[in-house]
C-alpha positions as CSV (number, residue, x, y, z in Angstrom):
1,X,130.5,93.7,-322.2
2,X,127.7,91.1,-322.0
3,X,124.5,92.0,-323.8
4,X,122.1,92.9,-320.9
5,X,119.7,95.2,-322.6
6,X,116.0,94.5,-323.0
7,X,115.2,92.6,-326.2
8,X,112.1,90.8,-327.5
9,X,112.2,87.3,-326.0
10,X,109.4,84.8,-326.5
11,X,108.2,83.2,-323.2
12,X,108.5,79.5,-322.9
13,X,105.2,77.6,-323.1
14,X,106.1,74.6,-321.0
15,X,108.1,76.2,-318.2
16,X,107.4,78.7,-315.5
17,X,108.5,82.3,-315.8
18,X,107.5,85.2,-313.6
19,X,105.4,88.0,-315.3
20,X,108.2,90.4,-314.7
21,X,111.5,90.8,-313.0
22,X,114.2,88.4,-311.7
23,X,113.7,84.9,-310.5
24,X,116.2,82.2,-309.4
25,X,116.0,79.2,-307.0
26,X,112.7,77.3,-306.5
27,X,111.7,77.4,-302.8
28,X,109.0,75.7,-300.7
29,X,107.6,73.3,-303.2
30,X,104.5,71.6,-301.8
31,X,101.4,69.8,-302.9
32,X,98.2,70.5,-300.9
33,X,96.1,67.7,-302.3
34,X,94.7,69.7,-305.2
35,X,97.4,72.2,-306.3
36,X,101.2,72.2,-306.7
37,X,102.7,75.3,-305.0
38,X,105.9,76.8,-306.4
39,X,107.6,79.5,-304.4
40,X,110.8,81.1,-305.8
41,X,113.5,83.6,-305.3
42,X,112.2,86.8,-306.7
43,X,113.2,90.5,-307.0
44,X,109.9,92.5,-306.9
45,X,111.7,95.6,-308.1
46,X,113.7,94.7,-311.1
47,X,115.4,92.2,-313.5
48,X,118.6,92.0,-311.4
49,X,119.4,89.8,-308.5
50,X,118.5,91.7,-305.3
51,X,115.7,92.4,-302.7
52,X,115.2,88.7,-302.5
53,X,111.6,87.7,-301.6
54,X,109.4,84.7,-302.2
55,X,107.3,84.8,-305.3
56,X,104.4,82.3,-305.6
57,X,102.7,80.3,-308.3
58,X,100.3,77.4,-308.4
59,X,99.4,74.7,-310.9
60,X,97.2,71.6,-311.2
61,X,99.4,69.9,-313.8
62,X,103.0,71.1,-313.3
63,X,102.9,72.7,-316.7
64,X,100.4,75.6,-316.6
65,X,101.2,78.0,-313.7
66,X,99.2,80.9,-312.3
67,X,101.4,83.5,-310.6
68,X,100.0,84.8,-307.3
69,X,101.0,87.9,-305.2
70,X,104.4,87.9,-303.4
71,X,104.2,85.4,-300.5
72,X,107.0,86.7,-298.3
73,X,108.5,90.1,-298.9
74,X,112.1,91.1,-298.0
75,X,112.5,93.4,-295.0
76,X,114.7,96.4,-294.1
77,X,117.2,94.3,-292.3
78,X,117.2,91.0,-294.1
79,X,116.4,89.4,-297.5
80,X,114.4,86.2,-297.8
81,X,116.8,83.6,-299.2
82,X,116.0,80.0,-300.1
83,X,114.2,77.5,-298.0
84,X,111.3,75.1,-297.8
85,X,107.7,74.6,-296.7
86,X,106.0,72.0,-294.6
87,X,102.3,71.5,-293.7
88,X,102.1,71.2,-289.9
89,X,99.2,68.8,-289.7
90,X,99.8,68.0,-286.0
91,X,100.1,71.8,-285.2
92,X,103.5,71.3,-283.5
93,X,104.1,75.0,-283.9
94,X,100.9,76.1,-282.2
95,X,100.2,78.4,-285.1
96,X,97.0,76.6,-286.2
97,X,93.5,77.4,-285.0
98,X,92.2,73.9,-285.3
99,X,90.4,74.5,-288.6
100,X,93.2,74.3,-291.1
101,X,96.7,73.0,-290.8
102,X,99.2,75.8,-290.8
103,X,101.7,76.0,-293.7
104,X,105.2,76.8,-292.4
105,X,107.9,78.4,-294.5
106,X,111.5,77.9,-293.2
107,X,113.9,80.2,-294.9
108,X,117.3,81.9,-294.6
109,X,117.1,85.5,-293.2
110,X,120.1,87.0,-295.0
111,X,121.4,90.2,-293.5
112,X,121.5,93.0,-296.0
113,X,124.9,94.0,-294.8
114,X,126.1,90.4,-295.4
115,X,127.3,89.9,-291.9
116,X,125.0,87.0,-291.0
117,X,122.7,84.3,-292.3
118,X,120.2,82.6,-289.9
119,X,117.1,80.4,-290.3
120,X,113.7,81.9,-289.7
121,X,110.1,80.8,-290.1
122,X,106.8,82.3,-291.2
123,X,103.4,80.8,-291.0
124,X,100.2,80.8,-293.2
125,X,96.7,79.9,-292.0
126,X,95.2,80.4,-295.5
127,X,96.8,77.5,-297.3
128,X,100.0,79.2,-298.2
129,X,98.7,82.4,-299.9
130,X,99.9,84.9,-297.2
131,X,102.5,84.5,-294.4
132,X,103.2,86.1,-291.1
133,X,106.9,86.2,-290.0
134,X,107.4,84.6,-286.5
135,X,107.9,87.3,-283.9
136,X,110.8,85.5,-282.3
137,X,112.9,84.9,-285.4
138,X,115.6,83.7,-286.0
139,X,114.9,80.1,-284.8
140,X,118.5,79.0,-285.6
141,X,121.5,81.2,-285.7
142,X,125.1,79.9,-285.8
143,X,126.6,83.4,-286.2
144,X,127.7,82.4,-289.7
145,X,127.7,84.5,-292.9
146,X,127.2,81.4,-295.0
147,X,124.7,79.2,-293.2
148,X,121.7,78.8,-295.5
149,X,119.1,77.0,-297.6
150,X,117.1,75.0,-295.0
151,X,115.1,72.0,-296.3
152,X,112.8,70.5,-293.7
153,X,111.2,67.1,-293.7
154,X,109.1,65.0,-291.3
155,X,111.1,62.0,-290.2
156,X,109.0,59.0,-289.1
157,X,110.5,56.4,-286.8
158,X,109.3,53.6,-284.5
159,X,109.8,56.0,-281.5
160,X,107.7,58.7,-283.1
161,X,108.1,61.5,-285.7
162,X,110.0,64.8,-285.6
163,X,111.2,67.5,-287.9
164,X,114.6,67.3,-289.6
165,X,116.4,70.2,-291.2
166,X,119.2,70.0,-293.7
167,X,121.1,73.2,-294.3
168,X,124.6,74.1,-295.5
169,X,127.7,75.8,-294.2
170,X,128.4,76.8,-297.8
171,X,132.1,77.7,-297.7
172,X,132.9,74.7,-295.5
173,X,131.2,72.4,-298.1
174,X,129.2,70.7,-295.3
175,X,125.5,69.7,-294.9
176,X,124.3,70.1,-291.3
177,X,121.4,68.1,-289.9
178,X,119.1,69.4,-287.1
179,X,116.2,68.1,-285.2
180,X,113.1,69.9,-283.8
181,X,109.8,69.0,-282.2
182,X,108.1,72.3,-283.0
183,X,110.1,74.0,-285.8
184,X,111.2,76.7,-283.3
185,X,113.8,75.0,-281.2
186,X,116.6,73.1,-283.0
187,X,119.3,70.6,-281.9
188,X,122.2,69.8,-284.1
189,X,122.5,66.1,-285.0
190,X,125.4,65.6,-287.4
191,X,127.1,66.8,-290.6
192,X,128.1,65.4,-293.9
193,X,131.0,66.5,-296.2
194,X,133.1,67.7,-297.7
195,X,132.9,64.9,-300.2
196,X,133.0,64.4,-304.0
197,X,132.9,67.8,-305.9
198,X,134.1,70.6,-303.6
199,X,135.7,73.1,-306.0
200,X,132.8,75.5,-305.4
201,X,130.5,76.3,-302.5
202,X,127.7,74.0,-301.5
203,X,124.1,75.2,-301.6
204,X,120.4,74.2,-301.6
205,X,120.6,70.7,-300.0
206,X,117.6,68.3,-300.1
207,X,117.0,65.0,-298.4
208,X,114.3,62.5,-299.5
209,X,113.6,58.8,-300.0
210,X,113.3,57.2,-303.5
211,X,112.0,53.7,-304.4
212,X,114.3,51.4,-306.3
213,X,112.6,50.4,-309.5
214,X,111.3,46.8,-309.6
215,X,111.8,46.2,-305.8
216,X,110.2,47.2,-302.5
217,X,113.5,48.8,-301.4
218,X,113.7,52.5,-300.5
219,X,117.0,54.5,-300.3
220,X,117.8,57.9,-299.0
221,X,119.2,60.5,-301.4
222,X,121.0,63.7,-300.4
223,X,121.1,66.4,-303.1
224,X,123.7,69.2,-303.0
225,X,124.1,72.1,-305.5
226,X,127.6,73.4,-306.2
227,X,128.8,76.7,-307.6
228,X,131.2,76.9,-309.3
229,X,132.7,73.5,-310.0
230,X,129.7,71.8,-311.7
231,X,130.4,69.1,-314.3
232,X,129.5,71.4,-317.2
233,X,131.3,74.4,-315.6
234,X,129.7,76.9,-313.3
235,X,126.6,75.8,-311.4
236,X,125.8,72.1,-311.0
237,X,123.9,69.6,-308.8
238,X,125.3,66.4,-307.4
239,X,123.7,63.7,-305.3
240,X,124.6,60.9,-302.9
241,X,122.6,57.7,-302.3
242,X,122.7,56.1,-298.9
243,X,120.9,55.7,-295.6
244,X,119.6,58.1,-293.0
245,X,118.8,56.9,-289.5
246,X,117.2,60.1,-288.3
247,X,120.5,61.4,-287.1
248,X,123.2,60.7,-289.6
249,X,123.4,60.3,-293.4
250,X,125.7,57.5,-294.5
251,X,126.5,57.3,-298.3
252,X,126.8,54.0,-300.1
253,X,130.2,55.2,-301.3
254,X,132.5,57.5,-299.4
255,X,134.4,59.8,-301.7
256,X,137.3,62.2,-301.1
257,X,136.8,65.8,-302.0
258,X,137.7,66.7,-305.6
259,X,139.0,70.3,-305.7
260,X,138.9,70.3,-309.5
261,X,137.2,72.2,-312.2
262,X,138.3,69.6,-314.9
263,X,135.7,67.5,-316.6
264,X,138.0,64.5,-316.6
265,X,137.9,64.5,-312.8
266,X,134.3,65.7,-312.3
267,X,132.7,63.1,-314.6
268,X,133.3,60.4,-311.9
269,X,130.7,62.1,-309.8
270,X,126.9,61.5,-309.6
271,X,125.3,64.5,-311.3
272,X,121.6,65.1,-311.4
273,X,122.1,66.9,-314.7
274,X,125.1,67.2,-317.1
275,X,124.1,70.5,-318.7
276,X,124.8,74.1,-317.9
277,X,121.4,75.1,-316.7
278,X,119.9,72.9,-313.9
279,X,120.6,74.3,-310.5
280,X,119.2,74.4,-306.9
281,X,116.7,71.7,-307.6
282,X,114.4,70.7,-304.7
283,X,111.6,68.2,-304.2
284,X,107.9,68.7,-303.3
285,X,106.6,68.3,-299.8
286,X,103.3,66.5,-299.6
287,X,103.8,63.8,-302.3
288,X,104.1,60.1,-301.6
289,X,107.5,58.6,-302.0
290,X,106.6,56.9,-305.3
291,X,105.7,60.3,-306.8
292,X,108.8,62.2,-305.7
293,X,109.0,65.2,-308.0
294,X,111.7,67.9,-308.4
295,X,112.0,71.3,-310.1
296,X,115.2,73.2,-310.7
297,X,116.2,76.8,-311.7
298,X,117.2,76.7,-315.4
299,X,120.2,78.9,-315.4
300,X,123.9,79.2,-314.3
301,X,125.6,81.8,-312.1
302,X,128.3,82.1,-314.7
303,X,126.1,84.4,-316.7
304,X,122.6,84.5,-315.1
305,X,122.9,88.2,-314.1
306,X,124.1,89.3,-317.6
307,X,121.6,87.5,-319.9
308,X,119.4,89.6,-322.2
309,X,115.9,90.1,-320.9
310,X,112.4,91.3,-321.8
311,X,111.4,92.7,-318.5
312,X,111.5,89.2,-317.0
313,X,114.6,87.1,-316.4
314,X,114.8,83.4,-315.4
315,X,112.8,80.2,-315.8
316,X,112.3,76.9,-314.1
317,X,113.0,73.4,-315.5
318,X,110.2,71.1,-316.4
319,X,109.1,69.0,-313.4
320,X,110.8,65.7,-313.0
321,X,109.6,62.5,-311.5
322,X,112.5,60.6,-309.7
323,X,113.2,57.1,-308.8
324,X,116.3,54.9,-308.5
325,X,117.7,52.1,-310.7
326,X,120.5,49.7,-309.9
327,X,123.1,49.4,-312.7
328,X,125.1,46.4,-313.7
329,X,127.8,47.2,-311.1
330,X,125.2,47.3,-308.3
331,X,125.4,51.1,-308.1
332,X,122.2,53.2,-307.6
333,X,121.4,55.9,-310.1
334,X,118.6,58.5,-310.2
335,X,116.2,58.1,-313.1
336,X,114.2,61.1,-314.2
337,X,111.0,61.4,-316.2
338,X,109.7,64.8,-317.4
339,X,106.1,65.2,-316.2
340,X,103.3,66.9,-318.2
341,X,104.2,65.3,-321.5
342,X,101.9,63.3,-323.7
343,X,102.4,59.5,-323.7
344,X,105.1,58.2,-326.0
345,X,103.9,57.1,-329.4
346,X,103.9,53.3,-330.0
347,X,106.0,53.3,-333.0
348,X,108.4,55.7,-334.7
349,X,109.4,56.5,-338.3
350,X,112.5,54.7,-339.5
351,X,115.2,57.3,-340.4
352,X,117.1,56.7,-343.6
353,X,120.8,57.0,-343.9
354,X,121.8,60.6,-344.4
355,X,119.9,63.7,-343.5
356,X,116.2,64.0,-342.6
357,X,114.5,67.3,-342.1
358,X,112.0,67.5,-339.2
359,X,109.6,70.4,-339.2
360,X,109.0,72.0,-335.8
361,X,108.1,75.7,-335.5
362,X,106.7,75.3,-331.9
363,X,107.7,73.6,-328.7
364,X,108.1,69.9,-329.4
365,X,109.1,66.5,-328.0
366,X,111.5,64.5,-330.3
367,X,112.1,60.9,-329.3
368,X,114.9,58.8,-330.8
369,X,115.2,55.1,-330.6
370,X,118.7,54.0,-331.6
371,X,118.6,50.3,-332.0
372,X,122.0,49.7,-333.6
373,X,124.9,52.2,-333.5
374,X,127.8,52.4,-335.9
375,X,131.1,53.9,-335.1
376,X,129.9,57.2,-336.6
377,X,127.7,59.4,-334.5
378,X,124.1,60.4,-335.0
379,X,123.6,64.2,-335.1
380,X,120.4,66.1,-334.4
381,X,120.8,69.8,-335.3
382,X,118.3,72.7,-334.6
383,X,117.9,75.6,-336.9
384,X,116.2,79.0,-337.1
385,X,113.9,79.9,-340.0
386,X,116.8,81.6,-341.7
387,X,118.8,78.3,-341.7
388,X,121.3,79.4,-339.1
389,X,122.2,76.9,-336.4
390,X,121.0,77.2,-332.8
391,X,122.5,74.1,-331.3
392,X,123.5,70.5,-332.1
393,X,123.2,67.2,-330.4
394,X,125.8,64.5,-331.2
395,X,125.2,60.9,-330.1
396,X,128.0,58.3,-330.2
397,X,128.6,55.0,-328.5
398,X,129.9,56.5,-325.3
399,X,128.3,59.9,-324.8
400,X,125.9,62.6,-325.9
401,X,127.2,66.1,-326.6
402,X,125.2,69.3,-326.8
403,X,126.9,72.2,-328.4
404,X,125.2,75.6,-328.4
405,X,126.1,78.6,-330.4
406,X,126.5,82.2,-329.1
407,X,123.2,83.0,-330.7
408,X,121.6,86.1,-329.0
409,X,124.0,86.0,-326.1
410,X,127.5,87.5,-326.3
411,X,128.6,86.5,-322.9
412,X,132.0,84.8,-323.1
413,X,130.9,81.8,-321.0
414,X,127.6,81.1,-322.8
415,X,128.7,79.4,-326.1
416,X,129.6,75.9,-324.8
417,X,129.8,72.2,-325.4
418,X,128.4,69.8,-322.8
419,X,129.3,66.1,-322.5
420,X,127.1,63.5,-321.0
421,X,128.6,60.0,-320.7
422,X,126.2,57.1,-321.3
423,X,125.8,54.0,-319.2
424,X,127.5,50.9,-320.5
425,X,125.7,47.8,-321.8
426,X,122.4,49.6,-322.3
427,X,121.5,48.0,-325.7
428,X,118.9,50.1,-327.5
429,X,119.3,53.7,-326.6
430,X,116.3,55.9,-326.1
431,X,116.7,59.7,-326.2
432,X,114.0,62.3,-325.4
433,X,114.6,65.9,-326.5
434,X,112.1,68.6,-325.2
435,X,112.6,71.9,-327.0
436,X,110.7,75.0,-325.9
437,X,111.2,78.7,-326.5
438,X,114.6,79.3,-324.8
439,X,115.6,75.8,-323.7
440,X,116.4,72.2,-324.5
441,X,116.1,69.3,-322.0
442,X,117.6,65.9,-323.0
443,X,116.9,62.7,-321.3
444,X,118.6,59.5,-322.3
445,X,119.0,55.8,-321.3
446,X,115.5,55.5,-319.9
447,X,116.0,58.8,-317.9
448,X,119.3,57.7,-316.3
449,X,121.0,60.7,-317.9
450,X,119.8,64.3,-318.1
451,X,121.3,67.3,-319.8
452,X,119.6,70.8,-319.6
453,X,120.7,73.9,-321.4
454,X,119.2,77.3,-321.9
455,X,118.8,78.6,-325.5
456,X,118.4,82.1,-324.3
457,X,116.3,84.4,-326.4
458,X,115.6,81.8,-329.0
459,X,112.2,80.9,-330.3
460,X,111.6,77.1,-330.5
461,X,113.5,75.8,-333.6
462,X,111.9,76.2,-336.9
463,X,113.2,72.8,-337.9
464,X,115.7,70.1,-337.1
465,X,118.0,67.9,-339.2
466,X,118.6,64.3,-338.2
467,X,121.8,62.9,-339.6
468,X,122.1,59.0,-339.5
469,X,125.3,57.3,-340.4
470,X,125.5,54.2,-342.5
471,X,125.1,51.1,-340.3
472,X,123.0,52.9,-337.7
473,X,119.4,51.8,-337.2
474,X,117.2,54.5,-335.7
475,X,113.6,55.5,-335.6
476,X,112.1,58.8,-334.3
477,X,108.8,60.4,-333.3
478,X,107.9,64.1,-333.2
479,X,105.1,65.6,-331.1
480,X,104.4,69.3,-331.4
481,X,103.3,70.6,-328.0
482,X,101.0,73.4,-326.8
483,X,100.7,74.5,-323.2
484,X,97.0,74.0,-323.3
485,X,96.9,70.6,-325.1
486,X,99.1,68.5,-322.8
487,X,97.9,65.5,-320.8
488,X,99.6,65.0,-317.5
489,X,101.6,61.7,-317.5
490,X,102.1,61.2,-313.8
């Protein structure tokens, strides 16, 4: 049986965790002009998944978070599943009193007997601290058991603005689009899917615009999480780039549905992350398009319920800034940058051929600059103080692999080897590796590739070993990080 007992686990310093009990998907991310708000799926009563409610935390820098009281508590009839938040500046709902714009939560009311999922709203007149459930809920009910995860945006057009909701019929692998003038009455507009990866159910959609780097162009992006059937097995997140005209999303590339769990098939998709532990990522409401920011749940449904815990279970990814780049084939790709890190150092230390020991002992950012690559791979290995291996990164000309050992987790699906193909014709390869207590996040090729894995129960590595093959030219920098000594790099 998996090891689910309570054990001593050091909390991450650079990632959000709740003070106690279970968390999963981020919900209702928004920026109020001064603070970032993170709501999240939370069990107030224990470390297992259940009694879903919305927890709440705030931050001024996306690194240091203050947990606040439960924002929306589950009821006797329905749990509070995932959703989103908007600030109703025009008071279209009528919930405002003219002094402060109401904050509206749109969430899935999931019947406790699992017979129905419908969309409901709650409103806050104190900036998102406390919410009142709308007395005429639900506001949208299809009579479906798998209709969930509403993300609402304000769509601006020449004819005026209105609310647009994207939600999923999970089993059908479809994203549904709805329109509303007041967040209470909704009209269906269109649907998208099934397309691309469809071996698992679709969840947690998001719709937003991103700028194309180096141009004045904006493109629409539709994000869809998938479980199982992710590219690294289990949970994963794919995306589609295209256009949205206020009614219909049209992708740049129409793809048939791949009912496959095989990496050789799935690697042709566009994945927000190539690791095991980056799921249900959603963007912030209230940020300008050139500051689009996303946070994901750093876990995988393959084993999330069975991981060892220390009275708390689950963490969020680092916040990521997003934009688009166009590759040599004219295809758009999402580029990610981890926020809250210190600026990169101007020059690195040349690494000699052979093995170089890198002292760590606390959360750290390691940056590699691979100028010339030989046919033999570069290997970055992470160790505990007793010299036992935690995980290993292998970089060759075509891909980056991350292999993690069983470590403190005996679940049969935990030990794994993730593969992240690199873009072609990239010249010098830059790799960022952020290690914290319990996690590793790898960004490569100027952020065009991301791989996120938990290192459950592990302290940050005591040291790393960098192996450089003959004929490879590489330099590296190491910055030891502390959660109270970071400068926001927004």
